[in-house]
C-alpha positions in Angstrom: -114.9 -111.1 155.7 -115.0 -108.8 152.7 -113.3 -106.2 155.0 -110.9 -108.0 155.9 -110.1 -109.5 153.5 -109.9 -106.4 151.6 -107.2 -105.1 154.4 -105.2 -107.9 153.8 -105.3 -106.9 150.2 -104.4 -102.9 150.9 -101.7 -104.5 153.9 -99.8 -107.0 151.1 -100.3 -104.1 148.2 -98.6 -101.4 150.4 -94.5 -103.2 150.1 -95.1 -103.1 146.7 -96.7 -99.6 146.1 -93.5 -98.6 148.9 -90.7 -100.8 146.7 -92.6 -98.7 143.2 -91.9 -95.7 144.6 -88.1 -95.6 146.4 -85.8 -93.1 144.9 -83.4 -94.6 142.1 -80.5 -94.9 143.5 -77.6 -92.0 143.4 -73.9 -93.4 143.4 -71.2 -90.7 143.1 -68.4 -91.6 140.7 -65.3 -91.2 143.4 -66.5 -91.6 147.1 -63.9 -88.8 148.2 -65.3 -86.7 145.6 -63.7 -85.6 142.0 -59.9 -86.3 141.6 -58.2 -82.6 142.3 -61.0 -81.2 143.4 -62.4 -83.6 146.3 -63.3 -80.0 149.1 -65.6 -79.5 146.7 -67.6 -82.4 147.1 -69.7 -81.1 149.4 -70.9 -78.1 147.8 -75.1 -78.7 147.4 -76.1 -78.9 144.0 -78.9 -76.5 142.7 -81.8 -77.5 140.7 -85.7 -76.0 139.6 -88.1 -76.8 137.1 -86.6 -78.6 134.5 -82.6 -78.2 135.4 -79.9 -78.7 138.0 -76.2 -77.1 138.3 -73.8 -76.5 140.5 -72.4 -79.8 140.2 -69.0 -80.3 141.9 -69.1 -84.6 143.0 -70.5 -85.6 139.8 -73.1 -88.9 139.8 -75.0 -91.3 138.0 -78.8 -91.7 139.1 -79.3 -95.4 139.0 -82.8 -96.5 137.2 -83.7 -100.1 136.9 -86.3 -101.4 134.1 -88.8 -103.7 135.6 -87.0 -107.0 136.4 -89.0 -109.6 133.7 -88.2 -106.5 131.4 -84.6 -106.5 132.0 -82.4 -107.3 128.8 -78.5 -106.8 130.3 -78.1 -103.8 128.6 -77.3 -100.8 130.0 -77.4 -96.7 129.2 -75.1 -94.0 130.4 -77.2 -90.7 129.6 -75.6 -87.8 129.6 -78.5 -84.9 129.3 -78.3 -81.6 127.5 -78.0 -77.8 129.0 -75.0 -76.2 127.4 -72.7 -77.2 130.5 -74.3 -74.3 131.8 -77.5 -76.7 133.6 -78.7 -80.5 133.4 -81.7 -80.9 131.3 -82.4 -83.9 134.2 -85.6 -84.3 133.8 -86.5 -84.0 130.5 -83.6 -85.5 129.1 -82.5 -87.3 131.6 -85.9 -89.4 133.7 -88.2 -89.4 130.9 -85.1 -90.6 128.8 -85.0 -93.8 131.3 -88.9 -93.9 131.4 -88.6 -95.5 128.6 -85.5 -97.2 128.2 -86.7 -98.8 131.4 -90.4 -100.0 129.6 -87.7 -102.1 126.4 -85.9 -103.4 130.0 -82.3 -101.2 129.4 -80.7 -100.5 132.9 -80.1 -96.9 132.6 -77.1 -94.4 134.9 -78.5 -90.6 134.3 -75.3 -88.7 134.6 -74.6 -85.5 136.0 -71.9 -84.3 134.6 -69.6 -80.9 135.4 -69.9 -77.9 134.2 -67.6 -75.6 132.7 -69.7 -73.0 131.2 -71.5 -72.1 134.2 -70.4 -69.0 135.9 -67.6 -69.4 138.0 -67.1 -72.9 137.1 -63.2 -74.3 137.4 -64.0 -76.8 135.3 -62.6 -77.4 131.7 -63.9 -80.0 129.2 -61.4 -82.6 130.4 -63.2 -83.0 133.7 -66.0 -83.5 131.4 -64.5 -86.7 129.5 -62.7 -87.9 133.0 -66.4 -87.7 134.2 -68.3 -89.1 131.8 -65.2 -91.9 131.3 -65.3 -92.7 134.7 -69.5 -93.6 135.0 -68.9 -95.9 132.0 -66.2 -97.8 133.9 -68.5 -97.8 137.3 -71.2 -99.2 135.3 -68.9 -101.3 133.7 -67.0 -102.7 136.9 -70.9 -102.7 138.5 -72.5 -105.2 136.1 -72.6 -108.2 138.1 -74.1 -105.5 140.8 -76.5 -104.0 138.2 -76.9 -107.2 135.8 -75.6 -105.2 132.9 -73.9 -107.2 129.9 -70.7 -105.6 130.4 -70.2 -105.6 126.4 -73.2 -103.8 126.0 -72.6 -100.5 127.3 -74.1 -97.8 125.7 -73.8 -93.9 126.3 -76.9 -91.8 125.4 -76.5 -87.8 124.6 -78.7 -84.7 124.2 -77.3 -81.3 123.2 -74.5 -81.3 125.1 -74.4 -84.2 126.7 -73.8 -85.5 122.4 -70.4 -83.3 123.0 -70.3 -85.6 125.7 -70.3 -88.3 123.8 -67.9 -87.7 121.6 -65.1 -86.8 124.6 -65.5 -91.0 124.9 -67.0 -92.4 121.7 -63.4 -92.2 119.5 -60.5 -93.4 122.2 -59.8 -96.6 123.1 -60.9 -95.8 126.7 -57.9 -98.1 128.4 -57.6 -97.8 131.3 -54.3 -98.0 134.1 -53.5 -101.1 134.6 -51.1 -99.9 137.6 -54.1 -97.8 138.9 -54.8 -97.9 142.8 -58.5 -97.4 142.3 -59.4 -100.8 140.1 -62.5 -99.0 138.4 -59.5 -96.8 136.9 -58.3 -99.8 135.7 -61.1 -100.9 133.1 -61.9 -99.7 129.5 -64.6 -96.4 129.4 -65.3 -97.0 125.7 -68.7 -97.4 125.9 -70.2 -100.2 122.9 -72.5 -98.0 121.5 -73.1 -94.6 120.9 -76.6 -92.2 120.4 -76.0 -88.6 120.2 -79.5 -86.6 120.2 -79.4 -83.2 117.9 -75.4 -83.0 118.9 -73.5 -80.1 119.8 -69.7 -79.9 119.9 -68.8 -79.2 116.5 -65.0 -78.8 118.2 -65.5 -81.8 118.7 -65.8 -83.9 115.3 -62.4 -85.9 115.2 -60.8 -85.1 111.8 -61.6 -89.3 110.8 -63.6 -91.7 112.8 -61.5 -94.3 114.0 -62.2 -97.5 112.1 -62.7 -99.5 115.2 -65.3 -96.3 116.3 -68.7 -98.4 118.2 -71.7 -98.2 116.2 -73.4 -95.1 116.4 -77.6 -93.5 115.9 -78.0 -90.4 115.5 -81.1 -87.6 115.0 -82.1 -83.7 115.0 -84.1 -82.0 112.9 -83.6 -80.2 110.3 -84.4 -76.8 110.8 -82.0 -76.9 114.3 -81.5 -73.7 115.0 -78.5 -74.1 116.6 -76.8 -76.2 113.7 -76.6 -79.9 115.4 -77.8 -80.9 112.0 -75.0 -79.9 110.7 -72.8 -81.9 113.0 -75.0 -84.5 113.0 -74.6 -84.5 108.8 -71.0 -84.5 109.6 -70.8 -87.0 111.8 -72.8 -89.2 109.3 -70.7 -88.6 106.4 -67.1 -89.1 108.9 -68.7 -92.4 110.2 -69.4 -93.5 106.5 -66.2 -92.4 105.1 -65.0 -94.8 107.8 -66.8 -97.4 106.8 -68.3 -97.4 110.5 -71.4 -98.6 111.8 -74.4 -95.7 111.8 -78.1 -95.1 111.2 -79.0 -91.4 111.1 -83.3 -90.0 111.1 -83.5 -86.2 110.1 -87.1 -85.0 111.3 -88.7 -82.2 109.0 -89.3 -80.5 111.8 -88.4 -80.4 115.4 -86.0 -77.7 116.1 -83.3 -78.0 118.9 -84.5 -80.0 122.4 -87.5 -81.6 121.2 -86.3 -84.1 124.3 -88.6 -87.3 124.4 -90.9 -85.6 122.0 -93.4 -85.8 124.5 -94.5 -82.0 123.5 -94.1 -82.4 119.8 -97.4 -81.5 117.5 -94.7 -84.0 115.1 -95.8 -87.4 114.7 -92.4 -87.9 113.8 -91.1 -86.4 117.1 -93.5 -88.1 119.4 -92.2 -91.5 117.4 -88.6 -90.8 117.4 -87.9 -93.2 120.3 -89.1 -96.0 119.0 -86.7 -95.6 115.8 -84.1 -95.7 118.6 -85.2 -99.0 120.1 -85.1 -100.6 116.7 -81.6 -99.7 116.1 -80.5 -100.8 119.6 -82.6 -104.1 118.5 -81.1 -104.5 115.2 -77.8 -103.7 116.5 -78.6 -106.8 118.9 -78.0 -104.5 121.8 -81.6 -106.2 123.7 -81.2 -109.8 123.6 -81.9 -111.6 126.7 -78.2 -112.3 128.3 -77.5 -116.4 127.9 -79.4 -118.6 130.2 -83.0 -116.3 130.4 
């Protein structure tokens, strides 16, 4: 009898184990490939160790939170990599692990890379990918059980520049677009920038209607991202746009989610982000839950 019960228990557990191991869903931003580059959509990506590159068919990889924790908040994550590659594991999958645990649905963006050798792409294409990602999530909000008014974007390093590409414009969709996704507003509801690069992306003045922002970097960032962060902080404050900024004493660049750091402050920086999301009301459960 004990043997039978054990086998039954294992049999019942297997479907749940299989479900837990199901690969995250990958959704290409355009079914037929990026506009103007459709012929490149079937060129395979390259991936090794921590990076992915040769992105010719941009996509989002969907990481769902546990159903009992899901709160309707969604975040598009833009990994860094100098626009030459994407640090997909440490600045994508590990980010999703953390955010999923606090109920956030995550969409890790694979955007095109203008600085990769031989790349035919420009920063305009990166902006196009980021806007399309936000529009896609918002257009399918009901499918993913997310609130279309609580969709943010989080960027690391070069991904911080991606955030700036879509954070300061209104993001209005084209009401006459043939593709219904392109009719949807593409502006995120909140911005999160972690050791952001892209000093050339900083506007002369932050528009007064810019979404609230969370900024964090290390004071000793060797690539000057601390200066980018400080400049952004000052411009947000000048425009009286809600902003929270954290400058960690030590940590250099690319501390990712802090998992490898010997410093307590860096190991716990994601908790400061979660605090901010909670304080701003982005983690509230939707009405009726």
